[in-house]
N, C-alpha and C positions, 0 to 999 in steps of 0.2 A: 504494499500500499504506500502510496506517496504521501508526503507531509500534508499537502493541500487537502487531499481526500480525508486524511485522518483528523485535520483541523475541523473540516466541515462536519464530519461525523460526530466529533465531541461537542461542537457547537450546537447542532440540531438536537442531539440527544439530551442536552442539559439546559440550554438557554431558551426561556420562553418569555422573557421580560418584554414589556412594551418598548418598542424602538429597536429591539435586537435585529429584526429583519432589515431595518434602515442602516444600522452600522455594518451588517454583513454585506448589503448592496454597495455601501461606499468602499468597503474593503475590496470587493470584487472589481470595482472601477479604478482602484488605486494600484500601486505597484507592490502591495503587501505580500502577495503570494510569490513575487519574483525577486524582491529586494533582498539584499544580504542583511544580516544582523549587525554587521560592523564593517569597517573599512579594511582591516587587515588582522583582525583577532578572531573571535569566535564566530563561527558560521559566516565567514566573509566570502560567500558564494551565492550564486543565483538560488533564490528560494530559501536562503538562510534564515530570514526573519520568521517565516512560517514554521520552519524546522525548530528554531530556538523556542518558539511559543509552545509547540507541542511537547517538546522535550522538558520545558519547564512545568508544564501541566502534569506530566508523568512524575516528575520529581516531587512536585507539590503533594500529590496524592500519596506517594510513599512516605513523605514526611509526616503528613497528617495521620496516616495509619499507624506509623511508628509511635507518634506522640499520643495519640487518643484511642488507638486500638480500632476494633471493628465499628465502634460507635462514633467514629470521627464526624459523622453527619449530624450528631447532636450539637457539635461546636460550630460548623459551617456547612451551608448547603452545597450540594453538588453544582448548583447553578452558579453560586459565588465562586467556587473553585475554578470553574470553566471561565467565567467572566474575567477574573483576576488574572489567570494564567495566559489565556489566549490573547487578551487585549492589552497587557501591561506595557507593551512596546510600540503601540500605535503611533507614538510620538516620532517614530522613524519613517513612517510612511511618506513616500514621495521626497525623501531627503537624499537618496544615494544616486549619483550620476556616474556614468562610465567615462573615464578620461584615459589618456595615454601618456606613458612615460617611456623614455629611452633606457634600455637595459642591454648590457652586453651578454650575448649568449656564451656557451661553453667554448666556442671558437674565437671569442673576442669581438665578434661582430655586433654592432649596434642594431637593436630591433625595437620597434615600437610595441609595447606591451600594455594591454588594457589593465586598469585598476579602478576601484571604487573610490569615489571622492564624496564627502558629506557636505551637502549644501542645504541648510535649513532655512526655509523662507519664513517660518514661524518660530523664531528663537525664544520660546516660552519656557524653556527648561526641559527636563526629561520626564520624570515621573508626573510632575505637575501638568505637563503638556498632555500626556496620555489621559489623565483625569479630565482635563478640559475638553479634549476631543470626544471621549466616550460620553461625557455629560451632555454634549450637544445632541446626542442620539437617544440616550436612556438614562434613567436615574440610577445612581450608585448609592449603595449603603455606605455609611461612614466608614465601617470596617474595610469594605472593598476599596473605597477611595484612599484610605490610609495605606493599605497594602500595595496598591498600584503607585501611589505617590512616592512611597519611601522604599521601593523594592531595590534601589541601589545601595541602601544602607550607608556605611561609611565612605563609599566611593561617590556618593552624591556630592556635586559641587557646593551645594549649600552647607554641608557638613564640613567639607574642606575649608570653606570660608569662615567657619567658626560657630555654626549653628549648634547649640548645645541641647536641642529638645529631642534628639533622636532616641536617646534612652527612654524618655518619657513616652514617645510613640510606641516603642517596643514593649514597654511595661503595660501600657494601657490597651494595646491592640497586639496581643501575641501572634495572631494570624499574620500581621505584617512582618514580624520577625521570621516566622516559619516560611512565608513567602520569599523573603529576601534570601534565606538559605537555599531554597529550591532554585532561585534564579542563579545564584552563585554555583551551586553544584551542577546544574545543567551546563552552565558556561564553561566551567573548568574541568569537569569530569566527563561530560557527554559529548562535547563539541571540540573541534580542533582549534586550539588556542594558538 
């Protein structure tokens, strides 16, 4: 099964919220299913953004099952798990463009090689941009918004800039912490970094 098909199956099986069909329609019209997840790190390949989202979903389920056991659904709904996981990086939609650089091959001959370049026409941040975009299609719970907004954890530029509230976020919204771990595990353990 390809990652787009898997993404769509997870989405259709779990997400019924008002507006979900609109965000899915927007994703289909965007480059979401073809875009990379990064320029040169994890899933820096065609379709990498969708792949990353599916792998994060799988990691998140494992973490929830490990933390809460078979009754993890008492803590968070399957719909919330799918929404958070599958949509956490919509901030990257329509931001990657293919450019070319000169690179010497093994024979010392210069060749033009394609690479991904990040060009953000809506520089609204990372997690907060995803929350902003999703919220224009459907309502998020506070817990969903916190998990998406803070999925970068200590790598978030706001934290690097001196924001001290991240520990408060993780204390008050433990699902946000667990989701951050899922994102990190998928990135560094499941994807080519």
